[in-house]
Structure formats: structure tokens, C-alpha cells
C-alpha positions as a LaTeX table, in Angstrom:
\begin{tabular}{lrrr}
\hline
Residue & $x$ (\AA) & $y$ (\AA) & $z$ (\AA) \\
\hline
Met1 & 16.96 & $-11.83$ & $-4.11$ \\
Asn2 & 14.31 & $-11.77$ & $-1.41$ \\
Gly3 & 15.11 & $-9.26$ & 1.34 \\
Asn4 & 15.13 & $-11.88$ & 4.09 \\
Ala5 & 17.19 & $-14.28$ & 1.98 \\
Leu6 & 19.71 & $-11.48$ & 1.47 \\
Arg7 & 20.21 & $-11.23$ & 5.24 \\
Tyr8 & 20.98 & $-14.97$ & 5.41 \\
Phe9 & 23.24 & $-14.66$ & 2.37 \\
Lys10 & 25.30 & $-11.83$ & 3.87 \\
Ser11 & 25.73 & $-13.71$ & 7.16 \\
Ala12 & 26.84 & $-16.80$ & 5.25 \\
Gln13 & 29.43 & $-14.75$ & 3.39 \\
Ala14 & 30.66 & $-13.21$ & 6.65 \\
Leu15 & 31.22 & $-16.74$ & 7.97 \\
Phe16 & 33.03 & $-17.76$ & 4.76 \\
Leu17 & 30.39 & $-20.30$ & 3.84 \\
Lys18 & 30.15 & $-21.36$ & 0.20 \\
Val19 & 26.98 & $-19.78$ & $-1.19$ \\
Lys20 & 25.65 & $-19.13$ & $-4.69$ \\
Pro21 & 22.74 & $-16.79$ & $-5.61$ \\
Ile22 & 19.88 & $-18.41$ & $-7.54$ \\
Glu23 & 17.55 & $-15.91$ & $-9.17$ \\
Asp24 & 14.80 & $-18.44$ & $-9.94$ \\
Ile25 & 14.14 & $-19.10$ & $-6.24$ \\
Lys26 & 14.84 & $-15.51$ & $-5.14$ \\
Gly27 & 17.42 & $-16.95$ & $-2.80$ \\
Phe28 & 20.62 & $-18.94$ & $-2.82$ \\
Ala29 & 22.25 & $-22.34$ & $-2.36$ \\
Leu30 & 24.53 & $-23.20$ & 0.55 \\
Glu31 & 27.08 & $-25.94$ & $-0.14$ \\
Leu32 & 28.64 & $-27.93$ & 2.70 \\
Gly33 & 30.53 & $-30.98$ & 1.51 \\
Lys34 & 28.17 & $-33.15$ & $-0.54$ \\
Arg35 & 25.09 & $-31.42$ & 0.89 \\
Thr36 & 23.29 & $-28.48$ & $-0.72$ \\
Phe37 & 20.77 & $-26.39$ & 1.22 \\
Tyr38 & 18.38 & $-24.10$ & $-0.65$ \\
Phe39 & 17.13 & $-20.85$ & 0.83 \\
Cys40 & 13.97 & $-20.14$ & $-1.17$ \\
Gly41 & 12.86 & $-16.55$ & $-0.76$ \\
Ala42 & 12.32 & $-15.84$ & 2.92 \\
Glu43 & 12.21 & $-19.56$ & 3.80 \\
Pro44 & 15.37 & $-21.27$ & 5.05 \\
Pro45 & 15.69 & $-25.09$ & 4.85 \\
Leu46 & 14.92 & $-25.70$ & 8.51 \\
Asn47 & 11.28 & $-26.64$ & 9.17 \\
Pro48 & 9.62 & $-29.92$ & 8.09 \\
Thr49 & 7.15 & $-29.50$ & 5.22 \\
Thr50 & 4.37 & $-31.22$ & 7.17 \\
Ser51 & 4.82 & $-28.79$ & 10.06 \\
Thr52 & 4.75 & $-25.73$ & 7.83 \\
Lys53 & 1.52 & $-26.94$ & 6.21 \\
Ile54 & $-0.11$ & $-27.27$ & 9.63 \\
Val55 & 1.04 & $-23.82$ & 10.75 \\
Gln56 & $-0.23$ & $-22.26$ & 7.52 \\
His57 & $-3.67$ & $-23.43$ & 8.67 \\
Lys58 & $-3.83$ & $-20.86$ & 11.47 \\
Tyr59 & $-7.00$ & $-22.23$ & 13.03 \\
Leu60 & $-5.71$ & $-25.81$ & 13.17 \\
Ala61 & $-2.32$ & $-24.73$ & 14.54 \\
Asn62 & $-3.95$ & $-22.79$ & 17.38 \\
Arg63 & $-6.17$ & $-25.75$ & 18.23 \\
Phe64 & $-3.05$ & $-27.90$ & 18.60 \\
Leu65 & $-1.59$ & $-25.26$ & 20.92 \\
Glu66 & $-4.86$ & $-25.09$ & 22.86 \\
Gln67 & $-4.88$ & $-28.87$ & 23.34 \\
Ala68 & $-1.37$ & $-28.59$ & 24.77 \\
Gly69 & $-2.59$ & $-26.11$ & 27.38 \\
Ile70 & $-1.09$ & $-23.05$ & 25.68 \\
Pro71 & $-3.25$ & $-19.90$ & 25.93 \\
Val72 & $-4.70$ & $-18.89$ & 22.54 \\
Pro73 & $-7.81$ & $-16.84$ & 21.67 \\
Lys74 & $-11.15$ & $-18.64$ & 21.54 \\
Ala75 & $-12.05$ & $-18.94$ & 17.87 \\
Val76 & $-14.27$ & $-20.46$ & 15.20 \\
Ile77 & $-13.76$ & $-20.92$ & 11.47 \\
Ile78 & $-16.58$ & $-20.27$ & 8.99 \\
Thr79 & $-17.20$ & $-20.78$ & 5.29 \\
His80 & $-19.00$ & $-18.62$ & 2.76 \\
Ala81 & $-21.95$ & $-21.05$ & 2.80 \\
Glu82 & $-22.26$ & $-20.71$ & 6.59 \\
Phe83 & $-22.23$ & $-16.94$ & 6.21 \\
Ile84 & $-24.95$ & $-16.98$ & 3.54 \\
Asn85 & $-27.32$ & $-19.27$ & 5.46 \\
Gly86 & $-26.64$ & $-17.50$ & 8.75 \\
Ser87 & $-25.51$ & $-20.61$ & 10.64 \\
Tyr88 & $-22.26$ & $-18.84$ & 11.56 \\
Leu89 & $-24.20$ & $-16.76$ & 14.10 \\
Lys90 & $-24.71$ & $-19.84$ & 16.24 \\
Glu91 & $-21.02$ & $-20.68$ & 15.85 \\
Ile92 & $-19.84$ & $-17.33$ & 17.21 \\
Asn93 & $-22.48$ & $-17.09$ & 19.92 \\
His94 & $-20.06$ & $-18.25$ & 22.64 \\
Leu95 & $-17.40$ & $-15.68$ & 21.71 \\
Arg96 & $-17.30$ & $-12.49$ & 23.73 \\
Leu97 & $-17.04$ & $-9.07$ & 22.11 \\
Pro98 & $-14.97$ & $-7.46$ & 20.74 \\
Leu99 & $-13.89$ & $-9.81$ & 17.95 \\
Val100 & $-11.12$ & $-10.21$ & 15.41 \\
Ala101 & $-11.80$ & $-11.53$ & 11.91 \\
Lys102 & $-9.04$ & $-12.72$ & 9.60 \\
Pro103 & $-8.52$ & $-14.97$ & 6.58 \\
Leu104 & $-7.41$ & $-18.52$ & 7.26 \\
Gln105 & $-4.39$ & $-18.34$ & 4.99 \\
Asp106 & $-2.79$ & $-14.96$ & 4.47 \\
Gln107 & 0.22 & $-13.16$ & 5.88 \\
Arg108 & 1.50 & $-9.79$ & 7.10 \\
Gly109 & $-1.81$ & $-8.78$ & 8.63 \\
Asn110 & $-3.59$ & $-8.74$ & 5.27 \\
Gly111 & $-7.36$ & $-8.96$ & 5.55 \\
Val112 & $-7.39$ & $-8.68$ & 9.36 \\
Leu113 & $-9.99$ & $-6.54$ & 11.14 \\
Cys114 & $-9.71$ & $-6.04$ & 14.90 \\
Asn115 & $-12.03$ & $-4.68$ & 17.58 \\
Ile116 & $-15.33$ & $-5.62$ & 15.92 \\
Asn117 & $-18.06$ & $-4.62$ & 18.36 \\
Thr118 & $-21.30$ & $-4.96$ & 16.40 \\
Ser119 & $-22.97$ & $-7.54$ & 14.17 \\
Ser120 & $-23.20$ & $-4.97$ & 11.37 \\
Glu121 & $-19.43$ & $-4.37$ & 11.46 \\
Leu122 & $-18.84$ & $-8.11$ & 11.28 \\
Gln123 & $-21.34$ & $-8.58$ & 8.45 \\
Asp124 & $-19.80$ & $-5.75$ & 6.42 \\
Tyr125 & $-16.37$ & $-7.32$ & 6.86 \\
Leu126 & $-17.56$ & $-10.81$ & 5.88 \\
Asn127 & $-19.41$ & $-9.50$ & 2.82 \\
Glu128 & $-16.15$ & $-8.10$ & 1.48 \\
Ala129 & $-13.80$ & $-10.80$ & 2.81 \\
Phe130 & $-15.64$ & $-13.70$ & 1.19 \\
Thr131 & $-15.07$ & $-12.14$ & $-2.24$ \\
Arg132 & $-11.36$ & $-12.89$ & $-1.70$ \\
Tyr133 & $-11.10$ & $-15.71$ & 0.82 \\
Glu134 & $-12.64$ & $-19.16$ & 1.20 \\
Phe135 & $-12.38$ & $-19.44$ & 4.99 \\
Ile136 & $-12.50$ & $-16.80$ & 7.73 \\
Ile137 & $-11.41$ & $-17.16$ & 11.35 \\
Ile138 & $-13.36$ & $-15.22$ & 13.96 \\
Glu139 & $-11.81$ & $-15.00$ & 17.41 \\
Glu140 & $-11.97$ & $-13.00$ & 20.60 \\
Phe141 & $-9.99$ & $-9.76$ & 20.54 \\
His142 & $-7.59$ & $-9.21$ & 23.43 \\
Ala143 & $-7.29$ & $-5.44$ & 23.79 \\
His144 & $-5.08$ & $-3.18$ & 25.92 \\
Leu145 & $-2.12$ & $-5.56$ & 25.84 \\
Asn146 & 1.39 & $-5.15$ & 24.48 \\
Ser147 & 2.37 & $-6.83$ & 21.22 \\
Tyr148 & 5.60 & $-8.77$ & 20.64 \\
Arg149 & 7.19 & $-10.99$ & 18.00 \\
Val150 & 9.45 & $-13.62$ & 19.58 \\
Leu151 & 11.87 & $-15.47$ & 17.31 \\
Val152 & 12.72 & $-18.99$ & 18.49 \\
Phe153 & 15.44 & $-21.06$ & 16.86 \\
Asn154 & 16.59 & $-24.49$ & 17.98 \\
Gln155 & 14.81 & $-24.21$ & 21.34 \\
Lys156 & 16.25 & $-20.77$ & 22.13 \\
Ile157 & 14.88 & $-17.23$ & 21.93 \\
Ile158 & 17.26 & $-15.38$ & 19.61 \\
Gly159 & 15.33 & $-12.16$ & 18.99 \\
Ile160 & 12.35 & $-10.15$ & 20.20 \\
Val161 & 10.73 & $-6.99$ & 18.87 \\
Ser162 & 8.05 & $-4.84$ & 20.46 \\
Arg163 & 5.35 & $-3.99$ & 17.92 \\
Tyr164 & 2.98 & $-1.04$ & 17.82 \\
Pro165 & $-0.12$ & $-0.37$ & 15.68 \\
Ala166 & $-0.23$ & 2.47 & 13.15 \\
His167 & $-0.40$ & 5.97 & 14.61 \\
Val168 & 0.44 & 9.58 & 13.81 \\
Leu169 & 1.85 & 12.42 & 15.91 \\
Gly170 & 0.17 & 15.80 & 15.70 \\
Asn171 & 1.92 & 19.03 & 14.70 \\
Gly172 & $-0.95$ & 21.40 & 15.48 \\
Gln173 & $-1.48$ & 22.24 & 11.80 \\
Asp174 & $-2.32$ & 19.15 & 9.72 \\
Asn175 & $-5.39$ & 16.97 & 10.06 \\
Ile176 & $-5.13$ & 13.20 & 10.44 \\
Ala177 & $-5.44$ & 12.50 & 6.71 \\
Gln178 & $-2.58$ & 14.93 & 5.98 \\
Leu179 & $-0.46$ & 13.50 & 8.80 \\
Ile180 & $-0.92$ & 10.01 & 7.38 \\
His181 & 0.39 & 11.20 & 4.01 \\
Lys182 & 3.47 & 12.79 & 5.59 \\
Thr183 & 4.12 & 9.81 & 7.85 \\
Asn184 & 3.97 & 7.43 & 4.88 \\
Gln185 & 6.57 & 9.53 & 3.07 \\
Glu186 & 8.86 & 9.22 & 6.10 \\
Arg187 & 8.27 & 5.46 & 6.32 \\
Arg188 & 9.41 & 4.96 & 2.73 \\
Leu189 & 12.74 & 6.58 & 3.63 \\
Ile190 & 13.26 & 4.37 & 6.71 \\
Asn191 & 12.75 & 0.95 & 5.10 \\
Glu192 & 11.54 & $-0.11$ & 1.68 \\
Phe193 & 9.51 & $-3.01$ & 3.09 \\
Leu194 & 7.42 & $-0.88$ & 5.47 \\
Gly195 & 3.79 & $-0.77$ & 4.39 \\
Pro196 & 1.80 & 2.49 & 4.38 \\
Ile197 & $-0.75$ & 3.61 & 6.94 \\
Val198 & $-4.19$ & 3.34 & 5.34 \\
Leu199 & $-7.54$ & 4.79 & 6.41 \\
Asp200 & $-9.24$ & 1.42 & 6.15 \\
Ala201 & $-12.13$ & $-0.09$ & 8.12 \\
Glu202 & $-9.95$ & $-0.82$ & 11.15 \\
Ala203 & $-8.57$ & 2.72 & 11.20 \\
Lys204 & $-12.10$ & 4.12 & 11.09 \\
Ile205 & $-13.20$ & 1.86 & 13.97 \\
Cys206 & $-10.17$ & 3.02 & 15.95 \\
Leu207 & $-10.85$ & 6.70 & 15.27 \\
Asn208 & $-14.53$ & 6.27 & 16.09 \\
Glu209 & $-13.58$ & 4.70 & 19.43 \\
Gln210 & $-11.60$ & 7.86 & 20.18 \\
Gly211 & $-14.46$ & 10.09 & 19.00 \\
Leu212 & $-12.39$ & 11.38 & 16.07 \\
Asn213 & $-12.43$ & 11.45 & 12.27 \\
Ser214 & $-9.82$ & 12.07 & 9.57 \\
Asp215 & $-10.48$ & 15.85 & 9.62 \\
Tyr216 & $-9.36$ & 16.18 & 13.24 \\
Ile217 & $-6.20$ & 18.29 & 13.79 \\
Pro218 & $-4.13$ & 16.80 & 16.66 \\
Ala219 & $-2.18$ & 19.11 & 18.95 \\
Val220 & 1.62 & 19.21 & 18.84 \\
Gly221 & 2.94 & 15.86 & 20.04 \\
Glu222 & $-0.54$ & 14.33 & 20.39 \\
Lys223 & $-0.51$ & 10.64 & 19.46 \\
Val224 & $-3.53$ & 9.36 & 17.55 \\
Ala225 & $-3.92$ & 5.60 & 17.17 \\
Leu226 & $-5.02$ & 4.38 & 13.74 \\
Gly227 & $-5.50$ & 0.66 & 14.26 \\
Tyr228 & $-4.92$ & $-2.40$ & 16.38 \\
Thr229 & $-2.96$ & $-4.65$ & 14.02 \\
Ser230 & 0.74 & $-4.11$ & 14.62 \\
Asn231 & 2.20 & $-5.50$ & 11.38 \\
Ala232 & 4.80 & $-3.23$ & 9.81 \\
Thr233 & 3.25 & $-3.97$ & 6.42 \\
Arg234 & 0.04 & $-2.32$ & 7.67 \\
Gly235 & 1.56 & 0.87 & 8.99 \\
Gly236 & 2.82 & $-0.51$ & 12.30 \\
Thr237 & 6.16 & 0.25 & 13.92 \\
Tyr238 & 8.58 & $-1.95$ & 15.83 \\
Glu239 & 11.70 & $-1.76$ & 17.94 \\
Thr240 & 14.18 & $-4.19$ & 19.43 \\
Tyr241 & 13.15 & $-5.50$ & 22.85 \\
His242 & 16.01 & $-5.85$ & 25.33 \\
Gly243 & 13.91 & $-6.38$ & 28.45 \\
Lys244 & 13.67 & $-9.51$ & 30.57 \\
Val245 & 11.64 & $-12.62$ & 29.77 \\
Cys246 & 10.59 & $-14.70$ & 32.74 \\
Arg247 & 11.50 & $-18.38$ & 32.92 \\
Tyr248 & 7.86 & $-19.44$ & 32.51 \\
Asn249 & 7.51 & $-17.55$ & 29.23 \\
Arg250 & 10.84 & $-18.83$ & 27.87 \\
Gln251 & 9.64 & $-22.36$ & 28.50 \\
Leu252 & 6.28 & $-21.53$ & 26.91 \\
Met253 & 8.00 & $-20.32$ & 23.72 \\
Arg254 & 9.95 & $-23.57$ & 23.53 \\
Gln255 & 6.71 & $-25.49$ & 24.04 \\
Val256 & 5.05 & $-23.67$ & 21.13 \\
Ala257 & 7.98 & $-24.62$ & 18.87 \\
Asn258 & 7.87 & $-28.23$ & 20.07 \\
Val259 & 4.10 & $-28.68$ & 19.71 \\
Leu260 & 4.24 & $-27.40$ & 16.13 \\
Asp261 & 7.55 & $-29.17$ & 15.41 \\
Leu262 & 9.29 & $-26.03$ & 14.16 \\
Lys263 & 13.02 & $-25.42$ & 14.45 \\
Leu264 & 12.54 & $-21.76$ & 13.47 \\
Val265 & 9.33 & $-19.94$ & 14.38 \\
Gly266 & 8.15 & $-16.38$ & 14.92 \\
Ile267 & 5.56 & $-16.25$ & 17.70 \\
Asp268 & 3.11 & $-13.34$ & 17.89 \\
Ile269 & 2.11 & $-12.54$ & 21.46 \\
Gln270 & $-0.30$ & $-10.16$ & 23.15 \\
Cys271 & 0.50 & $-9.82$ & 26.85 \\
Val272 & 0.91 & $-7.44$ & 29.76 \\
Asp273 & 4.66 & $-7.98$ & 30.00 \\
Leu274 & 7.08 & $-10.64$ & 28.80 \\
Asn275 & 8.49 & $-10.84$ & 32.32 \\
Thr276 & 5.04 & $-11.79$ & 33.67 \\
Pro277 & 3.88 & $-15.41$ & 33.18 \\
Leu278 & 1.64 & $-15.57$ & 30.13 \\
Ile279 & $-1.46$ & $-16.95$ & 31.82 \\
His280 & $-5.03$ & $-15.83$ & 31.06 \\
Pro281 & $-5.98$ & $-12.97$ & 31.34 \\
His282 & $-2.40$ & $-11.67$ & 31.19 \\
Gly283 & $-1.93$ & $-12.64$ & 27.56 \\
Val284 & $-2.33$ & $-15.07$ & 24.66 \\
Ile285 & $-0.37$ & $-16.54$ & 21.77 \\
Ile286 & $-1.95$ & $-14.96$ & 18.69 \\
Glu287 & $-0.29$ & $-17.19$ & 16.10 \\
Ala288 & 2.91 & $-18.87$ & 14.99 \\
Asn289 & 4.73 & $-17.97$ & 11.77 \\
Glu290 & 6.64 & $-20.73$ & 10.02 \\
Val291 & 8.53 & $-18.31$ & 7.74 \\
Pro292 & 9.22 & $-15.44$ & 10.13 \\
Ser293 & 10.65 & $-12.11$ & 9.05 \\
Ile294 & 14.35 & $-11.79$ & 9.82 \\
Arg295 & 14.65 & $-8.17$ & 8.77 \\
Ile296 & 12.57 & $-6.83$ & 11.67 \\
His297 & 15.30 & $-8.08$ & 14.01 \\
Glu298 & 18.32 & $-7.10$ & 11.92 \\
Leu299 & 16.90 & $-3.84$ & 10.55 \\
Pro300 & 14.68 & $-2.52$ & 13.37 \\
Met301 & 13.06 & 0.89 & 13.05 \\
Tyr302 & 14.34 & 1.69 & 16.53 \\
Gly303 & 16.79 & 0.00 & 18.88 \\
Lys304 & 19.96 & $-2.03$ & 18.45 \\
Pro305 & 19.96 & $-4.59$ & 15.60 \\
Val306 & 20.18 & $-8.27$ & 16.53 \\
Leu307 & 22.02 & $-10.37$ & 13.94 \\
Val308 & 19.81 & $-13.43$ & 14.21 \\
Thr309 & 20.88 & $-14.84$ & 10.84 \\
Arg310 & 24.46 & $-15.09$ & 12.11 \\
Lys311 & 23.25 & $-17.42$ & 14.86 \\
Ile312 & 21.17 & $-19.45$ & 12.42 \\
Met313 & 23.97 & $-19.85$ & 9.86 \\
Arg314 & 26.40 & $-20.94$ & 12.59 \\
Trp315 & 24.05 & $-23.86$ & 13.24 \\
Phe316 & 24.86 & $-25.24$ & 9.79 \\
Ile317 & 28.55 & $-25.02$ & 10.66 \\
Tyr318 & 28.08 & $-26.89$ & 13.93 \\
Arg319 & 26.13 & $-29.60$ & 12.10 \\
His320 & 28.80 & $-30.00$ & 9.39 \\
Pro321 & 32.15 & $-29.02$ & 10.97 \\
Leu322 & 34.42 & $-31.11$ & 8.73 \\
Ala323 & 32.70 & $-29.95$ & 5.55 \\
Tyr324 & 33.07 & $-26.36$ & 6.78 \\
Leu325 & 36.81 & $-26.78$ & 7.47 \\
Tyr326 & 37.22 & $-28.37$ & 4.04 \\
Ser327 & 35.54 & $-25.37$ & 2.39 \\
Leu328 & 37.74 & $-22.97$ & 4.36 \\
Tyr329 & 40.83 & $-24.88$ & 3.19 \\
Phe330 & 40.00 & $-24.10$ & $-0.45$ \\
Asn331 & 38.57 & $-20.62$ & 0.11 \\
Lys332 & 40.90 & $-17.97$ & $-1.35$ \\
Arg333 & 40.29 & $-15.62$ & 1.59 \\
Thr334 & 40.91 & $-18.20$ & 4.32 \\
Ala335 & 43.13 & $-20.85$ & 2.71 \\
Phe336 & 46.43 & $-19.27$ & 3.85 \\
Tyr337 & 45.35 & $-19.08$ & 7.49 \\
Ile338 & 43.85 & $-22.57$ & 7.57 \\
Arg339 & 46.86 & $-24.16$ & 5.87 \\
Ser340 & 49.29 & $-22.26$ & 8.10 \\
Thr341 & 47.38 & $-23.38$ & 11.18 \\
Leu342 & 47.35 & $-26.99$ & 10.01 \\
Leu343 & 51.08 & $-26.82$ & 9.23 \\
Leu344 & 51.78 & $-25.40$ & 12.68 \\
Leu345 & 49.69 & $-28.11$ & 14.33 \\
Ala346 & 51.44 & $-30.79$ & 12.29 \\
Thr347 & 54.85 & $-29.39$ & 13.28 \\
Leu348 & 53.94 & $-29.29$ & 16.96 \\
Leu349 & 52.57 & $-32.82$ & 16.77 \\
Gly350 & 55.79 & $-33.99$ & 15.10 \\
Leu351 & 57.93 & $-32.38$ & 17.80 \\
Leu352 & 55.84 & $-34.03$ & 20.52 \\
Ile353 & 56.23 & $-37.43$ & 18.83 \\
Ile354 & 60.01 & $-36.99$ & 18.51 \\
Lys355 & 60.24 & $-35.88$ & 22.13 \\
Gly356 & 58.21 & $-38.91$ & 23.18 \\
Ile357 & 60.51 & $-41.28$ & 21.30 \\
Lys358 & 63.60 & $-39.80$ & 22.96 \\
\hline
\end{tabular}
């Protein structure tokens, strides 16, 4: 079973919901009365298919947000043909450096390169990227801001994590390459879904910006940044955020969900502070994720876990209360308590009726 689906499954069991694992979909089925809801992999049965298709087109989704007055990075989308004939240069002419380049349809930070400062860096990236992807988004890079993933469900923020790009801490003995190897060993022990830190193009740009290379030996406790992308699958770290979120930003998160017509959405944000209104130049919405990770909230690397799936699964109960009570009535673990409660209620009702007649 998919790791995210397993979190939903365990919460459903804790709430005594009737669920059945289905290996073929790497998920499970939830039965409530005559209705069956399928949790396929990491995707719960919550968002409309049309909405998810739009959000999977990252460029189009951000243009919808932009039209609604929501701050997103300025961006263009280019094809391989435009790259070959050089017409893309005119397209990106209005974008200010540095830039971010990323594939139109990929996840978990795959294929993303941040902090591109020269045309040669961009050309090298595009040469390689177009061997794997059909469309590439190029957008302005918003540096020196904090990164967050905000989980919105049913118009409410139910979880937030602070995210940090890959880095290593010096011990005064090992060089950066050796520290990366040791850090990756530690990451495998923390969580099986954490991706390794890699000395890729972005890491080299980041080191070059600091005037360093992989042979550098950091002092004890010295932190060396190794990228700008904060995805855990690319060596990033994350922790539960328990700080305040200003009213303006809470409303903005609801607006993002409404514009994209998503009941459940993970919103990636770059901003100064979540308690400061997200208005340019204080921050931007990077992108929305229609199948957001649940595990980063329930299994954080640091901080107190937030059981977001418990809140989501309760929604199914609220939507189908009679079907839920019916399932509890025939559940071996809850039947005695439900039947005893119903018997007690029936007895009390009978006594009240008799008393009323007298």
C-alpha cells in the first residue's frame, strides 16, 4: 500500500470505519452504506477530476491564480522547438534574473533548477531537460524567503510544515562530499521516503555562490547550503510549523483552493513570514499540489506530528452519519456499546412516554 494511503487507512481504522485494502490500486476502499470510496495510492476521492487535470498543468494553474489577483512568479512556458530556433529568448526577455526552470508536469522537485543567473546555465539545463520533457516552465526565482507547505482541506488550514533546502553540518574533519554521504545514511534511518542529497547542477550553483566546492572541509557546526529546492525527496528537511498565520494569509489559502476548485490542496509558498500578509515582494505562491503528501505532516522530521488524515476521514463520517452508525452497529469492536446505548435511549424514551401518559 502507498505510504500516504496507509496513513488514511490507519486513521479510518482508528475511527472504526469499514475499509478494505486493495493491492491493485495501492490503496483501499472505504464503505459507507451503499457508497464506496476508493483511495488510489496517495490520492483520496476528494478533488474533481477536471480540477486535478488543471492543477497538473502547473503553468495554467498559476495563470488562473494570477488572474484572480493571487501573487505567483512571473513565468513563461517553452517547447523544444522554441528552444532550438532560439525564439524562447524573446519570451524570457521580460523575466528578471535569477530564474527557475522546471518541467511542466513532474512532482517532488524532480527536474527543477533554481537560481539560474546566466544564459549558459539556462542553456545547459534546457539541453538536458528537453531530452526528458516536452514542456519547460521558466519563471522568476524568489530568493532569501522562507519555504512552507500549507495543507488546506474543506476551506480550512489543517497542517503546515516549514521546509528547508539540502544542507550539511561540518565536523571539522570531512569535506562536503564525505558529509553528504554520511548525511544520506542518517536520512535513510529517519524516514524511508526521504530522498538523498545529490551534488547536482543546483548544488554546484549553490556552492559556487558561496565560493566553495565539494572538497571544502566545513568547521564544526558550520552549515553549508547545497541547494534551493526544499523538497524532502531532493535532500530537503522539514518540520511542523506551529506559528501564527495572519488572517489575510488564511483567506488567501482559501482563495487558492476555491479558484482551483480543490477540496484538498497542498500549497507551496515562499514568503518572509506566514504572519505577514503575502503581498509582493513579501512572498509568492509557488504552486498548488492536487495530491499533497500527508506523511510530511504526520511523520515530520522535527516537531510534533499533526494527524491530518484523522480530520479528513472524519469528514466522510459527517457526510454520511447514518451509514456510519449502521456500520458501528455491526462492527464487532463497537456493536456492544452502540446496541447498549440504543437500548438505554429506548428505555429512557419509553419511561418518558409512560410518564407523559400518566
